[in-house]
C-alpha positions in Angstrom: 110.8 46.6 133.0 110.3 49.5 135.3 107.0 49.5 137.3 105.9 53.0 135.8 106.2 51.5 132.3 103.4 49.0 133.0 101.1 51.9 133.2 99.3 53.2 130.0 97.0 55.9 129.1 94.1 55.0 127.0 93.2 57.3 124.1 90.5 56.1 122.0 91.6 52.8 120.5 95.3 53.4 121.3 97.2 52.8 124.4 100.1 55.3 125.1 102.6 54.0 127.5 104.3 56.2 130.1 107.6 55.3 128.3 106.3 56.7 125.1 105.1 59.8 126.6 108.7 60.4 128.0 110.1 59.7 124.5 107.6 62.2 123.0 108.7 64.8 125.4 112.3 64.1 124.6 111.7 64.6 120.8 109.6 67.8 121.3 112.1 69.3 123.7 114.7 69.3 121.1 112.8 71.9 119.1 112.2 73.9 122.3 115.9 73.9 123.2 117.2 75.1 119.9 114.4 77.7 119.8 115.9 79.2 123.0 119.0 80.2 120.9 117.7 80.8 117.6 114.6 83.0 118.4 116.5 85.3 120.9 119.6 86.2 118.7 118.1 89.6 117.7 117.4 90.5 121.3 120.7 89.6 122.8 123.1 90.9 120.1 123.2 94.5 121.4 124.0 93.5 125.0 126.5 90.9 123.9 128.2 93.4 121.7 128.5 95.8 124.6 129.8 93.0 126.9 132.5 92.1 124.5 133.1 95.7 123.4 132.7 94.9 119.7 130.4 96.2 116.9 126.9 95.0 116.5 127.7 93.5 113.1 130.6 91.7 114.4 128.5 90.1 117.3 125.8 89.2 114.8 128.5 87.4 112.6 129.5 85.3 115.6 126.1 83.5 115.3 127.5 82.1 112.0 129.5 79.7 114.2 126.3 78.5 115.8 124.4 78.0 112.5 127.5 76.5 110.8 127.8 74.1 113.7 124.2 73.1 113.0 125.0 72.4 109.5 128.1 70.4 110.4 126.1 68.4 112.9 123.6 67.4 110.3 126.3 66.2 108.1 127.8 64.2 111.0 124.4 62.6 111.7 124.6 60.8 108.4 127.4 58.6 109.8 126.9 58.9 113.6 123.6 57.0 113.8 125.1 54.0 111.9 127.4 53.4 114.6 125.8 54.7 118.0 122.3 54.1 119.4 119.9 57.1 119.5 119.8 56.9 123.3 123.6 57.4 123.6 123.8 59.8 121.0 121.1 62.0 122.6 122.5 61.8 126.1 126.2 62.7 125.0 124.8 65.5 122.6 122.7 67.1 125.4 125.6 66.9 127.9 127.7 68.6 125.4 125.0 71.3 124.9 124.9 71.8 128.6 128.7 72.2 128.8 128.9 74.7 125.9 126.1 76.8 127.3 127.7 77.1 130.6 131.0 78.0 128.8 129.2 80.6 126.8 127.9 82.1 130.1 131.3 82.3 131.7 133.6 83.1 128.9 135.3 86.5 128.5 137.0 85.8 125.2 135.1 86.9 122.0 137.0 84.4 119.9 136.1 81.4 122.4 132.5 82.5 122.3 132.3 81.6 118.6 134.0 78.3 119.4 131.3 77.4 122.1 128.5 78.5 119.7 129.8 76.1 117.1 130.1 73.2 119.7 126.5 73.9 120.8 125.3 74.0 117.2 126.9 70.7 116.4 125.5 69.0 119.5 122.0 70.4 119.3 121.6 69.5 115.6 122.6 65.9 116.3 120.0 65.9 119.0 117.3 67.3 116.7 118.2 64.7 114.0 118.1 62.0 116.6 114.6 63.2 117.8 113.3 63.2 114.2 114.7 59.7 113.7 113.0 58.5 116.9 109.7 60.1 115.7 109.8 58.1 112.5 110.4 54.9 114.5 107.7 55.5 117.0 104.9 56.8 114.9 103.5 56.2 111.3 101.1 58.0 108.9 99.0 60.8 110.4 100.4 60.2 114.0 103.9 60.9 112.6 102.7 64.0 110.7 101.0 65.3 113.9 104.1 64.9 116.0 106.3 66.6 113.3 103.8 69.6 113.3 103.9 69.5 117.0 107.7 70.2 116.8 106.9 73.3 114.8 104.4 74.3 117.5 107.1 73.7 120.2 109.7 75.8 118.3 107.2 78.6 117.8 105.9 78.4 121.4 109.5 78.5 122.5 109.9 81.7 120.5 107.1 83.3 122.6 108.5 82.0 125.9 112.1 82.8 125.3 111.5 86.2 123.7 109.6 87.2 126.8 112.4 85.8 129.1 115.2 87.4 127.0 113.2 90.7 127.1 112.9 90.6 130.9 116.7 89.9 131.3 117.6 92.7 128.8 115.3 95.3 130.4 116.9 94.7 133.7 120.5 94.7 132.6 121.1 90.9 133.3 124.1 89.4 131.3 123.3 88.6 127.7 123.7 84.9 128.3 121.2 84.7 131.2 118.6 83.2 128.8 121.0 80.4 128.0 120.9 79.3 131.6 117.1 78.7 131.4 117.9 76.7 128.3 120.5 74.7 130.2 117.9 73.9 132.7 115.7 72.3 130.0 118.7 70.4 128.8 119.2 68.8 132.2 115.6 67.8 132.3 115.8 66.1 129.0 119.0 64.3 130.0 117.3 62.9 133.1 114.3 61.7 131.0 116.7 60.1 128.5 118.5 58.2 131.2 115.1 56.8 132.6 113.5 56.0 129.2 113.6 52.8 127.1 114.4 53.5 123.6 113.8 50.0 122.3 110.2 49.8 123.3 107.1 51.1 121.2 108.8 51.0 117.9 106.3 50.9 115.0 108.2 50.4 111.8 110.9 48.2 110.2 113.6 50.3 108.9 115.5 47.4 107.1 112.8 47.4 104.5 112.9 51.1 104.0 116.7 51.1 103.5 116.1 48.9 100.4 114.4 51.7 98.4 116.6 53.6 96.1 116.5 57.4 96.6 115.1 59.4 93.7 116.6 62.8 92.8 115.3 65.2 90.1 115.4 68.8 89.2 112.2 69.5 91.1 113.2 68.4 94.6 116.7 69.9 94.2 115.3 73.3 93.3 112.8 73.1 96.1 116.0 72.5 98.5 117.6 75.6 97.1 114.4 77.6 97.7 114.2 76.3 101.3 117.9 77.4 101.7 117.1 80.8 100.6 114.0 81.1 102.7 115.8 80.1 105.8 118.6 82.6 104.9 115.9 85.4 105.0 114.0 84.1 108.0 117.0 83.8 110.2 118.2 87.3 109.0 114.8 88.8 110.2 115.2 87.3 113.5 118.6 88.8 113.8 118.0 92.3 112.5 114.2 93.1 112.8 114.4 93.8 116.6 117.4 96.1 116.3 115.6 97.8 113.3 112.5 98.4 115.4 114.7 100.0 118.3 116.7 102.2 116.0 114.0 103.2 113.6 111.3 104.1 116.2 113.7 105.1 119.0 112.2 102.6 121.4 113.8 100.3 124.2 114.2 96.6 124.2 110.8 96.0 125.7 109.2 97.1 122.2 111.5 94.9 120.2 110.8 92.0 122.6 107.1 92.5 122.0 107.8 92.5 118.3 109.4 89.1 118.4 106.8 87.8 120.8 104.1 88.8 118.3 105.9 86.9 115.6 106.0 83.8 117.5 102.6 83.9 119.0 101.2 84.1 115.4 103.6 81.4 114.4 102.3 79.1 117.1 98.8 79.6 116.1 99.7 79.1 112.5 101.6 75.9 113.1 98.5 74.4 114.9 96.2 75.5 112.1 98.6 74.3 109.4 97.7 70.6 110.3 94.0 71.3 109.4 94.7 73.2 106.3 97.2 70.7 104.7 94.5 68.0 105.0 92.2 70.1 103.0 94.3 72.3 100.7 97.1 71.3 98.3 100.3 71.9 100.3 101.9 73.9 97.3 99.1 76.6 97.5 99.8 77.0 101.1 103.5 77.3 100.7 103.1 80.0 98.0 100.7 81.9 100.3 103.2 81.7 103.1 106.1 83.0 100.9 104.1 85.8 99.3 102.8 87.0 102.8 106.4 86.9 104.1 107.8 88.9 101.2 104.9 91.5 101.5 105.2 91.9 105.3 109.0 92.3 105.1 108.6 95.0 102.6 106.0 96.8 104.8 108.4 96.6 107.7 110.6 99.1 105.9 107.8 101.5 104.8 105.9 102.1 108.1 106.7 104.9 110.5 104.1 103.8 113.0 105.5 101.5 115.8 101.9 100.1 116.4 101.6 99.1 112.7 104.8 97.2 112.8 103.8 95.4 115.8 100.6 94.3 114.0 102.8 93.4 110.9 104.8 91.1 113.2 101.7 89.0 113.6 101.3 88.7 109.8 104.9 87.8 109.4 104.6 85.2 112.2 101.9 83.4 110.3 104.0 83.3 107.1 106.8 81.4 109.0 104.6 79.2 111.1 104.7 75.8 109.4 106.8 76.7 106.4 109.4 74.1 106.9 106.9 71.3 107.1 105.1 72.7 104.1 108.4 72.7 102.2 109.2 69.2 103.1 105.8 67.9 102.2 105.8 69.8 98.8 109.4 68.4 98.0 108.4 64.9 98.6 105.6 65.2 96.0 108.3 65.3 93.3 109.5 61.7 94.2 107.6 58.5 93.7 108.8 56.9 97.0 110.3 59.4 99.5 113.2 58.1 101.7 115.1 59.4 104.7 117.8 60.8 102.3 115.2 63.1 100.7 114.3 64.4 104.1 117.9 64.7 105.1 118.6 66.8 102.0 116.0 69.2 103.0 117.3 69.4 106.6 120.8 70.1 105.3 119.6 72.8 102.9 117.7 74.4 105.8 120.7 74.3 108.0 122.9 75.8 105.2 120.6 78.7 104.7 120.5 79.3 108.5 124.3 79.1 108.8 124.9 81.9 106.1 122.3 84.2 107.5 124.4 85.9 110.2 127.4 86.5 108.0 125.6 87.4 104.8 123.1 89.8 106.5 125.8 91.5 108.5 127.7 92.2 105.2 124.5 93.7 103.8 124.4 96.0 106.8 128.0 96.9 106.5 127.8 97.6 102.8 124.5 99.6 103.0 125.5 101.3 106.4 121.9 100.9 107.8 120.1 98.2 109.6 117.2 98.6 107.3 119.3 97.3 104.5 119.2 93.8 106.1 115.5 93.9 105.7 115.8 95.0 102.1 118.2 92.1 101.6 115.6 89.8 103.0 112.9 91.1 100.7 115.0 90.5 97.6 115.9 86.9 98.7 112.2 86.1 99.2 111.5 87.3 95.7 114.1 84.9 94.5 112.5 82.1 96.6 109.2 82.7 94.8 111.1 82.4 91.4 112.8 79.2 92.5 109.4 77.7 93.4 107.9 78.6 89.9 111.0 77.2 88.3 111.0 73.9 90.1 107.4 73.3 88.9 108.1 74.3 85.4 111.2 72.1 85.0 109.4 69.1 86.6 106.5 69.5 84.1 108.9 69.6 81.2 110.7 66.5 82.5 107.5 64.6 83.0 106.2 65.6 79.7 109.4 64.4 78.0 109.2 61.1 79.9 105.6 60.5 78.7 106.5 61.5 75.1 109.4 59.0 75.4 107.1 56.3 76.6 104.6 57.0 73.8 107.5 56.6 71.3 108.6 53.4 72.8 105.2 51.9 72.7 104.3 53.1 69.2 104.3 50.2 66.8 107.0 50.1 64.0 
């Protein structure tokens, strides 16, 4: 045992070891690192398109390689963690992340850019899955929920930080990949923490018992997964095209679009922190419906305002709507099964990744067909309307199935 691991911080009735704090940092930084790429896509696309001398839509489509890599990484995680420890998987994944980020910075090939994006996507998604698994091993009950919500806060806080960093680089004509060098620095920090941390200490749950529970599937949870897929499709599409829409529609420079994205993630950070309090007092489905409706209305208003100050205010409203939506989706989905398992959660992660992976390509096609960046926002609004419809359909189908089951039980118990 290392000498520093003997020290502990006393918080109430709990003792949190220095080792556990390091593991918590490793888990949270996975969300921060992926945020550095996801939240800055719309800000760096114009500069990257100029760098590679391609159309903006072509550059936006390249991020499909990244989001597709994320989806593939989640699939690989089903098998990977059966054969490798979380510690070794995290260290290797982060080293691959570091190598791919450096390769993105130095590559002069547009084709190889897509390849390195996909490599980074696979590696960081494995790291995220490993971090989530580590969270479930280290914490239970409300403590686990708090850490999961903290991941949302870390992602959204990363959006605020990286939007400001990317805007600073863009307005000073730095290379489009300069922000990724900052992300690479964070990766180095996490690798060092992983090397000097003990992943076998402080575990709080026996996963052998959990593995014996049979996973339940029904129409409700499946539809909620589809709804999440569509929501993520719209959300990532907004991240890609809204900054460019602001610049084009209002004839402003990158500093204004950067402020737009910063407003979104500032509000999302506040919303993620407030979400913990709300979920403990209000049925999660009402919070989810509110988030989706606000998201749809704000996206519609994006396309109808001609005042740049108004759209910057609307960015705050939209930010609230995407603050803790993923966790709300997961919490709502798990109410459709009697005993949730890791496979139910993995299904939601996969659907989220699938929606994200399709966003660059499908939204780019919407722009090419319509001929205007504003068409991408209209595309997102229509998708969000479908999201609302799927939420309603999932509840209706589940009620019908449960009513049928109760009627069947009554028939079985009725005396002959």
